[in-house]
N, C-alpha and C positions, 0 to 999 in steps of 0.2 A: 633537490626536489623531494627526495624520499627519506623519511626518518621513521624510527620505530615508535609505536604507541605502546606504552607500558601497561595501559589499563585495558584488560580484556573485556570487562563488563562495564555497563553504564547504568546509572539509576534512572528508572522510568518515571520521569516527572518528579513529583514530590511524594511518590508512594513508598519509597525506600526499597522497592523491589529492584534487584539487579538483573539486567538482561544483557544478552550479547548484542554487540553492535550490528551484527548480521542477524536478521530474522528470517527463518525459513518460511516462505510462502507456499500455500497449498493449492493455488489456483490450477496448476498444471497436473494435479493428481486426479485421476479419474477420466471419464469418457471425453471430456473437453480436450484433453491433450495426451495423457499417458494412462491407458486403461489397464496396464500391467501392475496389479497391486503389489506383487513381490518386488518389482523394480522400484516402485514408489517407496516401499518400506526400506529398501537399501539406501535410498537417498536420505530418508529420515534418520536412519541409524548412522550414516556417514556424517550427517550434520551434528548429531549429538556427540559422536566420537570426536569431532573436531572442536568441540567446545561451544557450539551453538545451543543455547538453552531456551530459545524463544521461537515458537512455532505459531503461525497465523493462518487462518483459513476463513471460510464463510459457508453458511448453510446452502447458498445458491450454487456453489461451485460443483458442477456435475451433479446437480440436484441432490446434494447430500453425500455423494460418493467420496468426495475429498475428506469430509469429516470422518467417515467410516474407515478409510485407509489410515488416516493419522491416528485415530483411536486405537486401532489394532497394532500399529507400528510402535506406539509408545507404551503399550501395556508392559508393566514391569519396570518402567522408567518414569512413570507419570510424576512422581514426587519432585523430580529434578527439572521438569519441563514447565516453563511459563507458557500456558496455552491460551491462545486468543482465537475467537471466532466472531462472526458478524451476523446480524439479522437485518431485515427491512426489505431486501430484494424479493421480487415475486417468487413464490414457491408453488406454482400451479396456477390454474385458471380462476380459482376462487378469489374474488376481489378483496376478501378479508384475510387472505394468507400472504400478507405483505405489509409493508409500512411499519410505523412505530407506535401503534395504538397499544394500550394495555392489553386488550383482548388478544392481539397477535403475539406480543412479546411473551406473555405467559405460556402460550402454546409453543412458540418457536424455541424458547430456551429448553423446554423438556425434550423436544425433538433433537436438538443439538447435543444435549447431555447423553441421550440414548445412543446416538450415532457415534459420539466420541468415546463412549464407554467409560465415563468418568462421573464423579459425584459433584464436581464443581468446575467452573470455567474461570480462569484467572482474569481475563480481560474480555468483556462482552461489548461489542461495538455496533453502533448504528451505521449500517453500510452507506446510506445516503440520507440527507435531510428529507423529512416528510412534511411537505407544505400543508397537508390536510390534517395534521395532528399538532395540537398545542405541545410545545416542547416540555412544558411542566408536566403534562400527563406522562410523557415518555420518561422523564427523569424520576417521577414519582414511582412508576412501575419498576424501573431499574433499581431504585433505592430499596424497594421491597425485596427484590431478588438478592441484593447484598445482605440484607437483614435475615433472609431465609437461608443464607449460606450456599445458594446455588451459583452465585458469581462472587468474585472478590472485588473487582473494579469494573467500571464501564467507561467507554470512550465513544468518539465519533469518527466519521471518515468523510473526507471530501466536502467539508463544510466551508462556507465563505467566512471571512473574518468576523462579520457582524453576527453570524449565527453562533460562532464560538463565544463571543461576548454575551449574546442574549442568553445562551444556556448557562453561563456562569452566573449571571444576574438572577435567573430564575431559581437556581439552586440556593442562592443567598436569600432571596425573598421568602422562599418556602422552607428554609432550613433543611434542605434535602442533600443527598449525596450529589456529587458533581462529576461531569466528564473529566477524567484525568489524562486523557490522551486525545490526539487528533491524528488522522492518517491521510495526509495529502499526497498528490502526485508531485514528484520533484526529481529533476534530472538536469544534466547539462543542456538539454534542449527545451526543457519545460521549467522555467525559473520564476514563474509568476508568483509562487508562494513566498518568495523572498521579499516582495514589496510590502505586504501587510500581514499575511497569515502567520508566517514564522515569527515575526516580532510579537504578535498578539499571543501566540502560544508561549513564548518566553515570559511575557508579562504575567500570564496567569499560571505559570509553572507547569504547563502540560508537557507530558512526554510526546514526542513526535515520531511516528513510524511512517517512513516514506515508501509509497508504492511506485512501482515502475521506475527504479533508478536507471534502468537500461532503456527507458523510453520505448517500451513495447517491442524491443528487439533492435531498434535503430543503433544502439550503442553496444550490441553484443559482439561486434567485430566482423559481421558478414555484409552489412549494407554498403560499406565503402569500397567493396571489391565486386567484381563480376565472376569470381572464381567459385566453382562448386555448384553442382546441380541442385543439391539440397537447399542452398541459399536462394537460388533462383525460384524454386518451387515455393518456398516459404514466402518469398516476396510476392509472388503472384497470388497466392492464397490470401495474404493480408490485403493486398490491393483490391481484390474482388469483394472482400467482406467490408472493408472500411476504406473506400477510395479516397475520402477526404484526408485521411491520415497517412496512407501508404502508396497511393498512385503516383509514381515518379514522373508522370507527364504533367502534373500540376505544379505551378511555380512555387507554391509554399513548400511542397515536398522536395523540390529541387534545391531549395534553400536549406532544407534540413540535411540533404545529402552532402551539400558543400560544407556545412558545419561539421558533420560527422567525419568527412574526409580530413578536415583540418584538425579535429581532435585526435584522429588516429595517428596523424603525423606527429602531433605533440606527444602522444604516448610513446611512439617509437623513439623519439629523441630522448625521452626520459628513461628509456630502458624498461618500460612496463607495457601492459596491454591496454587496449581501449576499455574493456569492461572493468578492469581493476581501477583505472583512472576515473571512470564514471562513478563507481561505487564510493571510492575514496573522496571524491568531490562532495557527494551528498553527505557523507558522514562528517565532513569537516565543518559543516555549518553548526554554529554553537547551539542552535535550537533543536537539532536533530539527535534523537536517541538511537534509532536503528534504521537500517535500510532493508526493505523486504526484497529478497531474491527468490525467484521461482524457477530453479533449475529443472530441466527435463531429464538430466542424466547426472550420475555421480561425478563424472569428469567435469561437467559444467560447474557443479558445486565446488569441487576441489580447486578449480581455477580462480574462484572468487574468495575463498576463505581468508586469505591473507590481505585482502583489500582493506580490511579494517586496521591494518598495521601501517598503512601508508599515510604520510603527512605531506600535503602539497605546500610548497613554500610560496612566498609572496610573488615571486617571478612567475611561477606556474599559474597562480590564480589570476595574475594580470593578463597573461596570455589567453586564459580561458575567457575572461571578461571581454577581450578584444574580439573573440569569435562570436560569443553570445553575451550581450550586455546583461548586467544584473537585473533581476526582476522582469525579464522579458521571456516570451515564448516564441520560438522561431515560426511555428505554424499555429495560428490562432485556433484551429480546429482541435488541437490537443488540449485546449482549455475549455472545450464545450461544457464539460461537466461542472466547471466552476463559474459558468455564466450566471449572473444574478437571476433570481427566480422570475423577476419581471420580464426578462428577455427569453428565458428558457421555456416558460410555460405560457402558451398562448392564452390561457384563460385569464391571466393576470394583465394582459394588455388589450383586451377587447371590451367594448362597452356592454355587450350582451354576453352574459354567461350562459353557455349551453350545457345542459346536463343530459346524460343518457340513462 
């Protein structure tokens, strides 16, 4: 089941930049999860010391606090870090401090550069598609940032396959820079990306950074047991915030729990842990470059570091497919962010467009 992977680094799409198979995610840095800046810095340093050279965050994470923490933590080691952040999510009540317009992008990048304490961002990503902005405007603005030396590359996150294709065509039509990466959700429980998105990314040579390889904590090792007060509290908090994804009284989440229990047993039989199995599964897909992990502690990070060295054999992959078939997602609510815009945005399915 398990074999050693001799390649520690992978090429990010066709950029020639070599990044670690594990990417350190910064969503848990700051007030959203861990407000102890020194503790967060220890996690960053432990990741760098372990050979992880890829760090990813977003301006919206803890309202910029995550970027500030990471910027301070990598001071003195910046040259060896491939640093990624994202824009487009709301940064306050001002309706123009969000989205993918040229106006906002040129402001947002300066804010991120300041918080990160750096002169350049290696990978600047559109956090979500913006239906109100022509993708050509977004790409044009990002191309200008590359030419100005403020960013090296740009990418997208959580786009539908047709949006990935549209962006590539727009770049070709206008002779502009292009998105070189896509960042989709992908895990043992959320496999929709396998059907179309990942093949499209391979076709266009995009690097793929997968977020939530542990499925929002479902594959972290605590959900399939009833042991531990901390796990029970965490489950209750998640269920209160996002019942459609975490409330165990719902049939869709009961199905997730059954799948998680089966995966845990599979990991035990193979002599590994559920989180390591989950990350290894994501990294084994030929389209995937890196899996983004967001540890809250150094211990959590350490437990995942060697997941990139695991290779799952055909028998193991067949067992996984029996539990959750390829291209499917156990709970459709976990794919809400990937719903076609025509279903997700009520404005696009009503005869009368209302404006406020």
